[in-house]
Backbone atoms as SQL, in Angstrom:
CREATE TABLE atoms (id INTEGER PRIMARY KEY, chain TEXT, resi INTEGER, resn TEXT, atom TEXT, x REAL, y REAL, z REAL);
INSERT INTO atoms VALUES
  (1, 'A', 1, 'MET', 'N', 74.649, 113.195, 85.525),
  (2, 'A', 1, 'MET', 'CA', 75.307, 111.753, 85.833),
  (3, 'A', 1, 'MET', 'C', 76.763, 112.066, 85.838),
  (4, 'A', 2, 'LYS', 'N', 77.301, 112.527, 84.476),
  (5, 'A', 2, 'LYS', 'CA', 78.608, 112.703, 84.105),
  (6, 'A', 2, 'LYS', 'C', 79.219, 113.798, 84.942),
  (7, 'A', 3, 'LYS', 'N', 78.615, 114.895, 85.592),
  (8, 'A', 3, 'LYS', 'CA', 79.445, 115.610, 86.716),
  (9, 'A', 3, 'LYS', 'C', 79.690, 115.387, 87.833),
  (10, 'A', 4, 'HIS', 'N', 78.477, 113.938, 88.093),
  (11, 'A', 4, 'HIS', 'CA', 78.752, 113.654, 89.355),
  (12, 'A', 4, 'HIS', 'C', 79.789, 112.704, 89.464),
  (13, 'A', 5, 'LEU', 'N', 79.853, 111.738, 88.463),
  (14, 'A', 5, 'LEU', 'CA', 81.128, 110.933, 88.295),
  (15, 'A', 5, 'LEU', 'C', 82.422, 111.258, 88.304),
  (16, 'A', 6, 'GLY', 'N', 82.611, 112.931, 87.608),
  (17, 'A', 6, 'GLY', 'CA', 83.989, 113.398, 87.423),
  (18, 'A', 6, 'GLY', 'C', 84.152, 113.993, 88.946),
  (19, 'A', 7, 'PHE', 'N', 83.054, 114.380, 89.623),
  (20, 'A', 7, 'PHE', 'CA', 83.300, 115.316, 90.848),
  (21, 'A', 7, 'PHE', 'C', 83.816, 113.881, 91.792),
  (22, 'A', 8, 'LEU', 'N', 82.997, 112.772, 91.610),
  (23, 'A', 8, 'LEU', 'CA', 83.567, 111.438, 92.716),
  (24, 'A', 8, 'LEU', 'C', 84.988, 111.492, 92.407),
  (25, 'A', 9, 'LEU', 'N', 85.307, 111.178, 90.912),
  (26, 'A', 9, 'LEU', 'CA', 86.827, 110.697, 90.659),
  (27, 'A', 9, 'LEU', 'C', 87.904, 111.980, 90.815),
  (28, 'A', 10, 'ILE', 'N', 87.420, 112.829, 91.094),
  (29, 'A', 10, 'ILE', 'CA', 88.427, 113.853, 91.736),
  (30, 'A', 10, 'ILE', 'C', 88.537, 113.972, 93.390),
  (31, 'A', 11, 'LEU', 'N', 87.254, 113.707, 93.854),
  (32, 'A', 11, 'LEU', 'CA', 87.432, 113.316, 95.456),
  (33, 'A', 11, 'LEU', 'C', 88.260, 112.069, 95.767),
  (34, 'A', 12, 'CYS', 'N', 88.181, 111.121, 95.042),
  (35, 'A', 12, 'CYS', 'CA', 88.997, 109.958, 95.485),
  (36, 'A', 12, 'CYS', 'C', 90.307, 110.382, 95.023),
  (37, 'A', 13, 'PHE', 'N', 90.833, 110.954, 94.140),
  (38, 'A', 13, 'PHE', 'CA', 92.173, 111.278, 93.782),
  (39, 'A', 13, 'PHE', 'C', 92.737, 111.904, 94.672),
  (40, 'A', 14, 'ILE', 'N', 91.881, 112.817, 95.308),
  (41, 'A', 14, 'ILE', 'CA', 92.265, 113.984, 96.492),
  (42, 'A', 14, 'ILE', 'C', 92.612, 112.875, 97.549),
  (43, 'A', 15, 'PHE', 'N', 92.021, 111.909, 97.922),
  (44, 'A', 15, 'PHE', 'CA', 91.884, 110.831, 99.106),
  (45, 'A', 15, 'PHE', 'C', 93.295, 110.309, 99.114),
  (46, 'A', 16, 'VAL', 'N', 93.332, 109.725, 97.767),
  (47, 'A', 16, 'VAL', 'CA', 94.474, 108.657, 97.629),
  (48, 'A', 16, 'VAL', 'C', 95.940, 109.771, 97.766),
  (49, 'A', 17, 'ALA', 'N', 96.067, 110.835, 97.049),
  (50, 'A', 17, 'ALA', 'CA', 97.027, 111.896, 97.334),
  (51, 'A', 17, 'ALA', 'C', 97.500, 112.285, 98.422),
  (52, 'A', 18, 'CYS', 'N', 96.292, 112.361, 99.253),
  (53, 'A', 18, 'CYS', 'CA', 96.453, 112.844, 100.452),
  (54, 'A', 18, 'CYS', 'C', 96.800, 111.927, 101.740),
  (55, 'A', 19, 'ASN', 'N', 96.380, 110.739, 101.457),
  (56, 'A', 19, 'ASN', 'CA', 96.829, 109.641, 102.367),
  (57, 'A', 19, 'ASN', 'C', 97.819, 108.493, 101.482),
  (58, 'A', 20, 'SER', 'N', 98.683, 108.830, 100.976),
  (59, 'A', 20, 'SER', 'CA', 99.699, 108.083, 99.938),
  (60, 'A', 20, 'SER', 'C', 100.767, 107.572, 101.019),
  (61, 'A', 21, 'ASN', 'N', 101.132, 108.718, 101.978),
  (62, 'A', 21, 'ASN', 'CA', 102.502, 108.535, 102.869),
  (63, 'A', 21, 'ASN', 'C', 101.975, 107.582, 103.618),
  (64, 'A', 22, 'ILE', 'N', 100.508, 107.330, 104.326),
  (65, 'A', 22, 'ILE', 'CA', 100.260, 106.077, 105.033),
  (66, 'A', 22, 'ILE', 'C', 100.636, 104.855, 104.479),
  (67, 'A', 23, 'LYS', 'N', 101.796, 104.338, 105.529),
  (68, 'A', 23, 'LYS', 'CA', 101.907, 102.759, 104.991),
  (69, 'A', 23, 'LYS', 'C', 100.944, 101.923, 105.478),
  (70, 'A', 24, 'GLU', 'N', 100.361, 102.034, 106.882),
  (71, 'A', 24, 'GLU', 'CA', 99.770, 100.961, 107.146),
  (72, 'A', 24, 'GLU', 'C', 99.105, 101.156, 108.603),
  (73, 'A', 25, 'ASP', 'N', 97.755, 100.775, 108.577),
  (74, 'A', 25, 'ASP', 'CA', 97.003, 100.726, 109.983),
  (75, 'A', 25, 'ASP', 'C', 97.449, 99.645, 110.740),
  (76, 'A', 26, 'TYR', 'N', 98.229, 99.562, 111.934),
  (77, 'A', 26, 'TYR', 'CA', 98.768, 98.694, 112.620),
  (78, 'A', 26, 'TYR', 'C', 97.889, 98.442, 113.953),
  (79, 'A', 27, 'THR', 'N', 96.677, 98.766, 113.827),
  (80, 'A', 27, 'THR', 'CA', 95.671, 99.116, 115.065),
  (81, 'A', 27, 'THR', 'C', 94.598, 97.801, 114.793),
  (82, 'A', 28, 'LYS', 'N', 94.874, 97.115, 113.741),
  (83, 'A', 28, 'LYS', 'CA', 93.389, 96.313, 113.486),
  (84, 'A', 28, 'LYS', 'C', 93.366, 95.233, 114.669),
  (85, 'A', 29, 'ASN', 'N', 94.541, 94.647, 114.913),
  (86, 'A', 29, 'ASN', 'CA', 93.894, 93.475, 116.102),
  (87, 'A', 29, 'ASN', 'C', 94.477, 94.175, 117.550),
  (88, 'A', 30, 'ASP', 'N', 94.509, 95.225, 117.548),
  (89, 'A', 30, 'ASP', 'CA', 94.870, 96.252, 118.851),
  (90, 'A', 30, 'ASP', 'C', 93.456, 95.432, 119.683),
  (91, 'A', 31, 'PRO', 'N', 93.480, 95.568, 121.154),
  (92, 'A', 31, 'PRO', 'CA', 92.562, 95.545, 121.901),
  (93, 'A', 31, 'PRO', 'C', 91.800, 96.476, 122.231),
  (94, 'A', 32, 'ILE', 'N', 90.266, 96.787, 122.640),
  (95, 'A', 32, 'ILE', 'CA', 89.786, 98.192, 122.990),
  (96, 'A', 32, 'ILE', 'C', 90.716, 99.022, 123.995),
  (97, 'A', 33, 'ASN', 'N', 90.868, 98.238, 125.295),
  (98, 'A', 33, 'ASN', 'CA', 91.580, 98.946, 126.368),
  (99, 'A', 33, 'ASN', 'C', 93.111, 98.654, 126.055),
  (100, 'A', 34, 'CYS', 'N', 94.140, 99.612, 126.870),
  (101, 'A', 34, 'CYS', 'CA', 95.379, 98.910, 126.981),
  (102, 'A', 34, 'CYS', 'C', 95.218, 98.155, 127.957),
  (103, 'A', 35, 'PRO', 'N', 95.927, 96.733, 127.949),
  (104, 'A', 35, 'PRO', 'CA', 95.992, 95.577, 128.881),
  (105, 'A', 35, 'PRO', 'C', 96.747, 96.115, 130.285),
  (106, 'A', 36, 'LYS', 'N', 97.912, 97.167, 129.949),
  (107, 'A', 36, 'LYS', 'CA', 98.402, 97.248, 131.498),
  (108, 'A', 36, 'LYS', 'C', 97.666, 98.544, 131.935),
  (109, 'A', 37, 'HIS', 'N', 97.001, 99.301, 131.680),
  (110, 'A', 37, 'HIS', 'CA', 96.386, 100.458, 132.257),
  (111, 'A', 37, 'HIS', 'C', 94.945, 100.539, 132.203),
  (112, 'A', 38, 'ASP', 'N', 94.201, 99.637, 131.260),
  (113, 'A', 38, 'ASP', 'CA', 92.436, 99.607, 131.224),
  (114, 'A', 38, 'ASP', 'C', 92.180, 101.209, 130.870),
  (115, 'A', 39, 'VAL', 'N', 93.119, 101.596, 130.076),
  (116, 'A', 39, 'VAL', 'CA', 92.556, 102.898, 129.519),
  (117, 'A', 39, 'VAL', 'C', 92.437, 102.514, 128.326),
  (118, 'A', 40, 'ALA', 'N', 90.975, 103.277, 127.589),
  (119, 'A', 40, 'ALA', 'CA', 90.862, 103.165, 125.946),
  (120, 'A', 40, 'ALA', 'C', 91.996, 103.525, 125.230),
  (121, 'A', 41, 'LEU', 'N', 92.203, 102.627, 124.226),
  (122, 'A', 41, 'LEU', 'CA', 93.402, 103.075, 123.220),
  (123, 'A', 41, 'LEU', 'C', 92.781, 104.191, 122.065),
  (124, 'A', 42, 'THR', 'N', 93.504, 105.214, 121.571),
  (125, 'A', 42, 'THR', 'CA', 92.857, 105.788, 120.531),
  (126, 'A', 42, 'THR', 'C', 94.100, 105.438, 119.242),
  (127, 'A', 43, 'LYS', 'N', 93.774, 106.084, 118.053),
  (128, 'A', 43, 'LYS', 'CA', 94.592, 105.894, 116.981),
  (129, 'A', 43, 'LYS', 'C', 95.532, 106.955, 116.799),
  (130, 'A', 44, 'ASN', 'N', 96.688, 106.883, 116.551),
  (131, 'A', 44, 'ASN', 'CA', 97.630, 107.847, 116.186),
  (132, 'A', 44, 'ASN', 'C', 98.398, 107.739, 114.986),
  (133, 'A', 45, 'LYS', 'N', 98.610, 108.756, 114.148),
  (134, 'A', 45, 'LYS', 'CA', 99.600, 108.811, 112.845),
  (135, 'A', 45, 'LYS', 'C', 100.481, 108.904, 113.644),
  (136, 'A', 46, 'VAL', 'N', 101.851, 108.032, 113.162),
  (137, 'A', 46, 'VAL', 'CA', 103.046, 108.409, 113.869),
  (138, 'A', 46, 'VAL', 'C', 104.191, 108.663, 112.862),
  (139, 'A', 47, 'ASP', 'N', 105.410, 109.102, 112.531),
  (140, 'A', 47, 'ASP', 'CA', 106.396, 108.894, 111.629),
  (141, 'A', 47, 'ASP', 'C', 106.835, 107.917, 111.615),
  (142, 'A', 48, 'ILE', 'N', 107.505, 107.453, 110.653),
  (143, 'A', 48, 'ILE', 'CA', 108.540, 106.121, 110.485),
  (144, 'A', 48, 'ILE', 'C', 109.729, 106.818, 110.276),
  (145, 'A', 49, 'MET', 'N', 110.485, 106.048, 111.020),
  (146, 'A', 49, 'MET', 'CA', 112.172, 106.617, 111.378),
  (147, 'A', 49, 'MET', 'C', 112.991, 105.679, 110.397),
  (148, 'A', 50, 'TYR', 'N', 113.489, 105.870, 109.423),
  (149, 'A', 50, 'TYR', 'CA', 114.187, 104.959, 108.908),
  (150, 'A', 50, 'TYR', 'C', 115.417, 105.018, 109.215),
  (151, 'A', 51, 'GLY', 'N', 116.458, 104.514, 108.811),
  (152, 'A', 51, 'GLY', 'CA', 117.868, 104.596, 109.030),
  (153, 'A', 51, 'GLY', 'C', 118.216, 103.629, 110.526),
  (154, 'A', 52, 'MET', 'N', 119.413, 103.907, 110.751),
  (155, 'A', 52, 'MET', 'CA', 119.827, 103.035, 112.036),
  (156, 'A', 52, 'MET', 'C', 119.440, 103.640, 113.482),
  (157, 'A', 53, 'PRO', 'N', 118.883, 103.125, 113.977),
  (158, 'A', 53, 'PRO', 'CA', 118.475, 103.868, 115.364),
  (159, 'A', 53, 'PRO', 'C', 119.444, 104.024, 116.597),
  (160, 'A', 54, 'SER', 'N', 119.108, 105.313, 117.303),
  (161, 'A', 54, 'SER', 'CA', 120.386, 105.271, 118.253),
  (162, 'A', 54, 'SER', 'C', 120.224, 104.207, 119.302),
  (163, 'A', 55, 'GLU', 'N', 121.209, 104.263, 120.152),
  (164, 'A', 55, 'GLU', 'CA', 120.907, 102.952, 121.282),
  (165, 'A', 55, 'GLU', 'C', 120.122, 103.411, 122.216),
  (166, 'A', 56, 'PHE', 'N', 119.739, 104.947, 122.514),
  (167, 'A', 56, 'PHE', 'CA', 118.820, 105.544, 123.419),
  (168, 'A', 56, 'PHE', 'C', 117.247, 104.580, 122.761),
  (169, 'A', 57, 'VAL', 'N', 117.104, 104.967, 121.389),
  (170, 'A', 57, 'VAL', 'CA', 116.000, 104.692, 120.883),
  (171, 'A', 57, 'VAL', 'C', 115.716, 102.967, 121.319),
  (172, 'A', 58, 'PHE', 'N', 116.754, 102.216, 120.900),
  (173, 'A', 58, 'PHE', 'CA', 116.851, 100.528, 121.097),
  (174, 'A', 58, 'PHE', 'C', 116.592, 100.068, 122.499),
  (175, 'A', 59, 'GLN', 'N', 117.085, 100.982, 123.275),
  (176, 'A', 59, 'GLN', 'CA', 116.716, 100.790, 124.953),
  (177, 'A', 59, 'GLN', 'C', 115.337, 101.254, 125.278),
  (178, 'A', 60, 'GLU', 'N', 114.841, 102.630, 124.822),
  (179, 'A', 60, 'GLU', 'CA', 113.216, 102.787, 124.602),
  (180, 'A', 60, 'GLU', 'C', 112.438, 101.691, 124.099),
  (181, 'A', 61, 'LEU', 'N', 112.601, 100.999, 123.013),
  (182, 'A', 61, 'LEU', 'CA', 112.024, 99.948, 122.606),
  (183, 'A', 61, 'LEU', 'C', 112.185, 98.742, 123.616),
  (184, 'A', 62, 'ALA', 'N', 112.963, 98.233, 123.906),
  (185, 'A', 62, 'ALA', 'CA', 113.069, 97.246, 124.779),
  (186, 'A', 62, 'ALA', 'C', 112.220, 97.709, 126.228),
  (187, 'A', 63, 'ALA', 'N', 112.544, 98.731, 126.705),
  (188, 'A', 63, 'ALA', 'CA', 111.469, 99.382, 128.043),
  (189, 'A', 63, 'ALA', 'C', 110.069, 98.989, 127.604),
  (190, 'A', 64, 'ALA', 'N', 109.779, 99.426, 126.530),
  (191, 'A', 64, 'ALA', 'CA', 108.284, 99.699, 126.080),
  (192, 'A', 64, 'ALA', 'C', 107.639, 98.380, 126.194),
  (193, 'A', 65, 'ASP', 'N', 108.068, 97.482, 125.794),
  (194, 'A', 65, 'ASP', 'CA', 106.995, 96.121, 125.811),
  (195, 'A', 65, 'ASP', 'C', 106.558, 95.763, 127.328),
  (196, 'A', 66, 'SER', 'N', 107.622, 96.096, 128.269),
  (197, 'A', 66, 'SER', 'CA', 107.023, 95.831, 129.945),
  (198, 'A', 66, 'SER', 'C', 106.343, 97.211, 130.472),
  (199, 'A', 67, 'LEU', 'N', 106.750, 98.270, 129.960),
  (200, 'A', 67, 'LEU', 'CA', 106.330, 99.247, 130.800),
  (201, 'A', 67, 'LEU', 'C', 105.457, 100.396, 130.065),
  (202, 'A', 68, 'PHE', 'N', 105.329, 100.461, 128.870),
  (203, 'A', 68, 'PHE', 'CA', 104.845, 101.459, 128.120),
  (204, 'A', 68, 'PHE', 'C', 104.413, 101.005, 126.715),
  (205, 'A', 69, 'PRO', 'N', 103.735, 99.883, 126.585),
  (206, 'A', 69, 'PRO', 'CA', 103.371, 99.067, 125.328),
  (207, 'A', 69, 'PRO', 'C', 102.596, 99.943, 124.355),
  (208, 'A', 70, 'TYR', 'N', 101.907, 100.626, 124.739),
  (209, 'A', 70, 'TYR', 'CA', 101.107, 101.533, 123.720),
  (210, 'A', 70, 'TYR', 'C', 101.299, 103.195, 123.766),
  (211, 'A', 71, 'ALA', 'N', 102.425, 103.330, 123.501),
  (212, 'A', 71, 'ALA', 'CA', 103.190, 105.071, 123.798),
  (213, 'A', 71, 'ALA', 'C', 104.101, 105.127, 122.716),
  (214, 'A', 72, 'LYS', 'N', 104.214, 104.535, 121.604),
  (215, 'A', 72, 'LYS', 'CA', 105.047, 104.706, 120.549),
  (216, 'A', 72, 'LYS', 'C', 104.762, 105.819, 119.565),
  (217, 'A', 73, 'ASP', 'N', 105.489, 107.045, 119.583),
  (218, 'A', 73, 'ASP', 'CA', 105.335, 108.028, 118.729),
  (219, 'A', 73, 'ASP', 'C', 106.320, 108.228, 117.727),
  (220, 'A', 74, 'PHE', 'N', 106.609, 106.810, 117.404),
  (221, 'A', 74, 'PHE', 'CA', 107.687, 106.599, 115.914),
  (222, 'A', 74, 'PHE', 'C', 107.364, 104.920, 115.593),
  (223, 'A', 75, 'SER', 'N', 107.893, 104.999, 114.416),
  (224, 'A', 75, 'SER', 'CA', 107.840, 103.360, 113.892),
  (225, 'A', 75, 'SER', 'C', 108.977, 103.234, 113.280),
  (226, 'A', 76, 'VAL', 'N', 109.664, 101.999, 113.376),
  (227, 'A', 76, 'VAL', 'CA', 111.167, 101.656, 113.042),
  (228, 'A', 76, 'VAL', 'C', 110.947, 101.620, 111.646),
  (229, 'A', 77, 'GLY', 'N', 111.292, 102.069, 110.494),
  (230, 'A', 77, 'GLY', 'CA', 111.133, 101.440, 109.030),
  (231, 'A', 77, 'GLY', 'C', 112.317, 100.502, 108.551),
  (232, 'A', 78, 'GLY', 'N', 113.018, 100.585, 109.106),
  (233, 'A', 78, 'GLY', 'CA', 114.339, 99.798, 108.388),
  (234, 'A', 78, 'GLY', 'C', 115.174, 100.962, 107.755),
  (235, 'A', 79, 'CYS', 'N', 116.296, 100.136, 107.193),
  (236, 'A', 79, 'CYS', 'CA', 117.378, 101.053, 106.608),
  (237, 'A', 79, 'CYS', 'C', 116.992, 101.337, 104.988),
  (238, 'A', 80, 'MET', 'N', 115.938, 100.737, 104.402),
  (239, 'A', 80, 'MET', 'CA', 115.556, 101.105, 102.877),
  (240, 'A', 80, 'MET', 'C', 114.158, 102.206, 103.107),
  (241, 'A', 81, 'ILE', 'N', 114.997, 103.390, 102.731),
  (242, 'A', 81, 'ILE', 'CA', 113.832, 104.580, 102.684),
  (243, 'A', 81, 'ILE', 'C', 112.800, 104.463, 101.937),
  (244, 'A', 82, 'GLU', 'N', 111.613, 104.318, 102.248),
  (245, 'A', 82, 'GLU', 'CA', 110.315, 104.057, 101.394),
  (246, 'A', 82, 'GLU', 'C', 109.473, 105.400, 101.210),
  (247, 'A', 83, 'ASP', 'N', 108.604, 105.132, 100.234),
  (248, 'A', 83, 'ASP', 'CA', 107.840, 106.389, 100.124),
  (249, 'A', 83, 'ASP', 'C', 107.046, 106.515, 101.273),
  (250, 'A', 84, 'SER', 'N', 106.698, 105.996, 101.905),
  (251, 'A', 84, 'SER', 'CA', 105.901, 105.833, 103.201),
  (252, 'A', 84, 'SER', 'C', 106.196, 106.922, 104.392),
  (253, 'A', 85, 'LYS', 'N', 105.820, 107.639, 104.740),
  (254, 'A', 85, 'LYS', 'CA', 106.150, 108.320, 105.698),
  (255, 'A', 85, 'LYS', 'C', 105.303, 108.326, 107.299),
  (256, 'A', 86, 'TYR', 'N', 104.230, 107.454, 107.341),
  (257, 'A', 86, 'TYR', 'CA', 103.234, 107.214, 108.544),
  (258, 'A', 86, 'TYR', 'C', 102.901, 105.973, 108.695),
  (259, 'A', 87, 'VAL', 'N', 102.537, 105.566, 109.784),
  (260, 'A', 87, 'VAL', 'CA', 101.526, 104.441, 110.137),
  (261, 'A', 87, 'VAL', 'C', 100.984, 104.791, 111.121),
  (262, 'A', 88, 'ILE', 'N', 99.750, 103.998, 111.096),
  (263, 'A', 88, 'ILE', 'CA', 98.816, 104.108, 112.195),
  (264, 'A', 88, 'ILE', 'C', 98.983, 103.639, 113.447),
  (265, 'A', 89, 'LEU', 'N', 99.144, 103.784, 114.485),
  (266, 'A', 89, 'LEU', 'CA', 99.359, 102.944, 116.029),
  (267, 'A', 89, 'LEU', 'C', 98.552, 103.222, 116.734),
  (268, 'A', 90, 'SER', 'N', 98.052, 102.661, 117.736),
  (269, 'A', 90, 'SER', 'CA', 97.370, 102.563, 119.041),
  (270, 'A', 90, 'SER', 'C', 97.802, 103.234, 120.223),
  (271, 'A', 91, 'SER', 'N', 97.689, 103.965, 120.814),
  (272, 'A', 91, 'SER', 'CA', 98.039, 104.713, 121.717),
  (273, 'A', 91, 'SER', 'C', 97.139, 104.907, 123.036),
  (274, 'A', 92, 'CYS', 'N', 97.728, 104.924, 124.364),
  (275, 'A', 92, 'CYS', 'CA', 97.287, 104.886, 125.730),
  (276, 'A', 92, 'CYS', 'C', 97.922, 106.179, 126.331),
  (277, 'A', 93, 'THR', 'N', 97.095, 107.068, 126.935),
  (278, 'A', 93, 'THR', 'CA', 97.336, 108.206, 127.586),
  (279, 'A', 93, 'THR', 'C', 98.052, 107.874, 128.905),
  (280, 'A', 94, 'ALA', 'N', 97.873, 106.529, 129.622),
  (281, 'A', 94, 'ALA', 'CA', 99.014, 106.383, 130.840),
  (282, 'A', 94, 'ALA', 'C', 100.244, 105.729, 130.353),
  (283, 'A', 95, 'CYS', 'N', 100.170, 105.237, 128.869),
  (284, 'A', 95, 'CYS', 'CA', 101.467, 104.496, 128.470),
  (285, 'A', 95, 'CYS', 'C', 102.677, 105.874, 128.189),
  (286, 'A', 96, 'VAL', 'N', 101.617, 106.754, 127.304),
  (287, 'A', 96, 'VAL', 'CA', 102.245, 107.999, 127.119),
  (288, 'A', 96, 'VAL', 'C', 102.999, 108.642, 128.019),
  (289, 'A', 97, 'GLU', 'N', 102.608, 108.734, 129.105),
  (290, 'A', 97, 'GLU', 'CA', 102.934, 109.498, 130.475),
  (291, 'A', 97, 'GLU', 'C', 104.082, 108.900, 130.782),
  (292, 'A', 98, 'ALA', 'N', 103.715, 107.440, 131.016),
  (293, 'A', 98, 'ALA', 'CA', 105.223, 106.676, 131.560),
  (294, 'A', 98, 'ALA', 'C', 106.104, 106.538, 131.040),
  (295, 'A', 99, 'ARG', 'N', 106.060, 106.604, 129.654),
  (296, 'A', 99, 'ARG', 'CA', 107.043, 106.491, 128.423),
  (297, 'A', 99, 'ARG', 'C', 108.168, 108.003, 128.680),
  (298, 'A', 100, 'ASP', 'N', 107.374, 109.071, 128.812),
  (299, 'A', 100, 'ASP', 'CA', 107.695, 110.643, 129.002),
  (300, 'A', 100, 'ASP', 'C', 108.471, 110.497, 130.401),
  (301, 'A', 101, 'ILE', 'N', 108.306, 109.775, 131.546),
  (302, 'A', 101, 'ILE', 'CA', 108.865, 109.801, 132.337),
  (303, 'A', 101, 'ILE', 'C', 110.181, 109.154, 132.374),
  (304, 'A', 102, 'TRP', 'N', 110.095, 107.773, 131.690),
  (305, 'A', 102, 'TRP', 'CA', 111.032, 107.216, 131.421),
  (306, 'A', 102, 'TRP', 'C', 111.999, 107.802, 130.653),
  (307, 'A', 103, 'ARG', 'N', 111.748, 108.745, 129.526),
  (308, 'A', 103, 'ARG', 'CA', 112.589, 109.377, 128.700),
  (309, 'A', 103, 'ARG', 'C', 113.674, 110.561, 129.578),
  (310, 'A', 104, 'LYS', 'N', 112.705, 110.917, 130.550),
  (311, 'A', 104, 'LYS', 'CA', 113.556, 112.063, 131.250),
  (312, 'A', 104, 'LYS', 'C', 114.481, 111.219, 132.513),
  (313, 'A', 105, 'GLU', 'N', 114.137, 110.285, 132.831),
  (314, 'A', 105, 'GLU', 'CA', 115.441, 109.213, 133.727),
  (315, 'A', 105, 'GLU', 'C', 115.971, 108.446, 133.091),
  (316, 'A', 106, 'ASN', 'N', 115.968, 108.356, 131.388),
  (317, 'A', 106, 'ASN', 'CA', 117.240, 107.831, 130.972),
  (318, 'A', 106, 'ASN', 'C', 117.655, 108.592, 129.673),
  (319, 'A', 107, 'LYS', 'N', 117.548, 109.733, 129.768),
  (320, 'A', 107, 'LYS', 'CA', 118.131, 110.820, 128.782),
  (321, 'A', 107, 'LYS', 'C', 119.417, 110.711, 128.834),
  (322, 'A', 108, 'PRO', 'N', 120.255, 110.271, 127.541),
  (323, 'A', 108, 'PRO', 'CA', 121.724, 110.247, 127.948),
  (324, 'A', 108, 'PRO', 'C', 122.036, 111.487, 128.240),
  (325, 'A', 109, 'SER', 'N', 123.243, 111.842, 128.585),
  (326, 'A', 109, 'SER', 'CA', 123.981, 113.014, 129.012),
  (327, 'A', 109, 'SER', 'C', 123.933, 114.029, 127.813),
  (328, 'A', 110, 'ASP', 'N', 124.421, 113.513, 126.825),
  (329, 'A', 110, 'ASP', 'CA', 124.843, 114.033, 125.562),
  (330, 'A', 110, 'ASP', 'C', 123.911, 114.460, 125.209),
  (331, 'A', 111, 'GLN', 'N', 122.531, 114.308, 125.069),
  (332, 'A', 111, 'GLN', 'CA', 121.267, 114.807, 124.317),
  (333, 'A', 111, 'GLN', 'C', 120.514, 116.180, 125.321);
């Protein structure tokens, strides 16, 4: 019995250590399908971007609300850098395609 308990404690430690950089799962209240495209949403682990975003990122976030609401491949974390590196967000394949097109059409000439 003690062997099993020790093994379980090691597994728990490994699980917590491997997932400690995930800040939060933001998919809990999301619908099953994308309301814009009626495509099933999937969960994705995305990077948290700390610091001041570029003007292009602000433009993309503004466009995302109406054009591609489930296509975020990053999360804005603010100016205070934390230990967390990732969050879980919902993603729609049609939104991702629309976002990629928007990025190509709106990419600043200096990038």
